[in-house]
C-alpha positions as CSV (number, residue, x, y, z in Angstrom):
1,M,24.6,14.0,15.6
2,N,24.7,12.8,12.0
3,S,24.4,15.4,9.3
4,V,22.3,14.9,6.2
5,T,23.2,16.4,2.9
6,R,20.1,17.7,1.1
7,A,19.7,18.6,-2.5
8,V,17.2,21.3,-1.5
9,Q,16.3,23.3,1.6
10,S,13.7,21.8,3.9
11,P,10.5,23.7,4.3
12,E,11.5,24.5,7.8
13,E,14.6,26.2,6.5
14,V,12.7,28.1,3.7
15,V,9.9,29.6,5.7
16,P,12.0,31.7,8.1
17,A,13.8,33.1,5.0
18,M,10.4,34.0,3.5
19,Q,9.5,36.1,6.6
20,S,6.0,34.7,6.5
21,D,3.5,33.3,9.0
22,T,2.9,30.3,6.6
23,R,3.9,26.9,8.1
24,L,5.5,24.1,6.1
25,T,6.1,20.7,7.6
26,T,8.2,17.9,6.1
27,L,6.0,14.8,6.0
28,D,8.4,12.5,4.2
29,E,11.9,12.8,2.7
30,V,13.5,10.4,0.3
31,A,17.2,10.8,-0.5
32,N,18.2,10.3,-4.1
33,P,15.0,8.8,-5.5
34,L,15.4,6.9,-8.8
35,V,13.9,9.3,-11.3
36,P,14.1,8.0,-14.9
37,D,15.3,10.4,-17.6
38,G,12.4,12.1,-19.3
39,A,10.0,11.1,-16.6
40,G,6.6,12.6,-16.1
41,V,4.7,13.2,-12.9
42,M,1.1,12.3,-12.1
43,T,-0.9,13.2,-9.0
44,V,-3.9,11.0,-8.3
45,L,-6.6,10.5,-5.7
46,V,-6.8,6.8,-4.7
47,E,-10.0,5.6,-3.1
48,I,-10.3,2.2,-1.5
49,P,-13.8,0.9,-0.5
50,P,-14.5,-0.4,3.0
51,G,-12.7,-3.7,3.6
52,S,-11.2,-3.9,0.1
53,R,-7.8,-5.5,-0.5
54,G,-7.0,-2.7,-2.9
55,T,-5.0,-3.2,-6.0
56,P,-3.4,-6.6,-6.7
57,P,0.4,-6.9,-6.5
58,H,2.0,-4.4,-8.9
59,R,5.0,-2.2,-9.5
60,H,5.5,1.4,-10.7
61,S,8.0,2.6,-13.3
62,G,9.3,5.4,-10.9
63,P,9.0,6.4,-7.3
64,V,5.6,7.1,-5.7
65,F,5.0,9.5,-2.8
66,G,1.7,9.3,-0.9
67,Y,-0.3,11.0,1.9
68,L,-3.2,9.3,3.6
69,T,-6.1,11.7,4.0
70,E,-8.7,9.4,5.6
71,G,-9.3,5.8,6.7
72,R,-6.5,3.4,7.5
73,M,-4.3,1.5,5.0
74,T,-2.3,-1.7,5.3
75,F,0.8,-1.0,3.2
76,E,3.3,-3.6,2.1
77,L,6.4,-3.3,-0.1
78,E,8.6,-6.2,-1.1
79,G,11.0,-7.2,1.6
80,E,9.3,-5.0,4.3
81,P,6.7,-6.1,6.9
82,P,3.2,-4.8,6.3
83,R,2.5,-1.6,8.2
84,L,-0.6,0.5,9.0
85,I,-0.8,4.0,7.6
86,D,-3.1,6.5,9.4
87,P,-4.5,9.9,8.3
88,G,-1.8,12.5,8.2
89,Q,1.0,10.1,7.5
90,A,3.1,10.1,4.4
91,F,4.6,7.0,2.7
92,S,6.7,6.3,-0.4
93,E,7.9,3.5,-2.6
94,P,11.0,3.4,-4.8
95,G,9.4,2.1,-8.0
96,G,11.3,0.1,-10.5
97,E,11.5,-3.6,-9.7
98,V,10.2,-3.3,-6.1
99,V,6.8,-4.9,-5.8
100,H,3.9,-3.2,-4.0
101,W,2.2,-6.2,-2.5
102,Q,-0.7,-4.4,-0.8
103,A,-2.5,-1.2,-0.2
104,A,-5.6,-2.5,1.5
105,N,-8.3,-0.7,3.4
106,A,-7.8,-1.8,7.0
107,L,-11.3,-0.6,7.9
108,D,-14.6,-2.3,7.0
109,H,-16.8,0.6,7.8
110,C,-15.4,3.5,5.8
111,W,-13.4,4.4,2.7
112,T,-9.7,5.0,2.8
113,R,-8.3,7.8,0.6
114,F,-4.9,9.0,-0.2
115,I,-3.1,11.3,-2.6
116,A,-0.2,9.8,-4.6
117,V,2.4,11.6,-6.7
118,M,3.8,9.2,-9.1
119,V,6.9,9.6,-11.2
120,C,6.4,7.7,-14.5
121,A,9.2,6.6,-16.8
122,P,8.6,7.7,-20.4
123,G,6.8,5.1,-22.6
124,M,6.1,2.9,-19.5
125,P,2.8,2.3,-17.8
126,M,2.2,4.0,-14.5
127,L,1.2,0.7,-13.0
128,T,2.1,-2.9,-14.0
129,F,0.3,-5.8,-12.4
130,L,2.1,-9.1,-11.7
131,D,0.7,-12.2,-13.3
132,D,0.2,-15.4,-11.2
133,N,3.6,-16.8,-12.3
134,E,5.5,-13.7,-11.2
135,I,3.6,-13.6,-7.9
136,A,4.7,-17.2,-7.2
137,R,8.3,-16.5,-8.2
138,R,8.6,-13.3,-6.1
139,Q,6.8,-14.7,-3.0
140,P,10.1,-15.6,-1.3
141,L,11.1,-11.9,-1.5
142,R,8.2,-10.9,0.8
143,H,8.9,-10.3,4.4
144,P,9.0,-13.5,6.5
145,S,6.0,-12.2,8.6
146,V,3.7,-12.5,5.6
147,G,2.0,-15.8,4.7
148,E,1.0,-17.0,1.3
149,P,-1.1,-14.5,-0.6
150,E,-4.6,-15.3,-1.8
151,I,-4.7,-15.3,-5.6
């Protein structure tokens, strides 16, 4: 079995020490996320209408950690195949130069909602959209399973 070195105890390790009946479950764990010096943290509720493609391609100045509360989302990061996220599942993105190509509502009959905790570099916008030229330039960096985007 491989061992993982952690900077902090997992919730499962903390609760027995607390001698409590409270349950904590690790939903997602990211080793050594890039956290810019002087960063701030923002927690937001994101609501995507039925059938919506969501936000256009963008990037974040720091890592993002999300948890889907309802609906179903198609999630695609640069270099990774699109995947479906269902309620109760956590997801993350590293931020920085990695492009978030899509966070679309995969359902046409209900809203999709998720909570996102975003680490923001100081003096940088939380979200930066790609212009048409950058979308075209970065297209080859998408996973091969993805076709040409609609612009």
